[in-house]
C-alpha positions, 0 to 999 in steps of 0.5 A: 545542585544547578547540575542536577536541575539541569539534567532533569529538565533536559531529560523531561525535555527529551521525554516530552518531545519523543512522545510528541513525535512518537504520536506524530509517527503514529498519526503518519503510520495510520494515514499511510495504512489508510491509503493502502487499505483504499487501494486494496478495498478498491481492488476488491471491489473490482474497481479503480474509482478513486485510486488515482488520487493515490498515486503520484502523476509520475509513479512507477509500477512494477509487477512480477518482473515487468515494468508497468509504467506509471499507475495511469499506464498500468491501469489503462494497459494491464489492470483495468482491462483485467478487472473486466474479467474478474468476477471476484477479487479477494485478499485473504491472510492479509498482513502489512507492515509500514514504517514512516520516515518523513517524508517517506513511508515504506510498506510491505504487504503479504497476502493470498489473493484469489481471483474468480474469472467470469464464465467463459462462452461455455460458461466455465470459470476458473479460479486463480489463487496465488500468494503474493507480496508487494512493497510500496513507497509513499511520500507526503506531498502537500500533506497527502501521502502518495504512492511513488513506487509499488512492486508486487510479485506472486506465486502458486499457493503450496 
């Protein structure tokens, strides 16, 4: 009888703690998804405002086979100037998967992005539509999720 009681108590402890850890993981996953959504929304709004806090200072950005450097460097020398040429930047068919393994999280995003360029001197505009994928590694630092590394690539939509 004593062994049965100990087994029952042990089983209840396992069930209770797994539910607590499961809820904690879900909360962390939602926080990670919020970081990624904030970044995606900023791009769609053609701004980088508020995005620097989403990345670590020593973050690394990789894009379509290129090493872009830190996020700050990427914004200053690549994405920031590009956004000024966009009339519209929109994601569609967007899906994200996130896995949390504290203190890290790993995301995979798939999407189609459409860029409409501002009119040129002759008033002509151009639309770019590509299928993309991005993977990111985030780390929880001082109770805040930040992107440590991100890699994206794209190809023409078929």
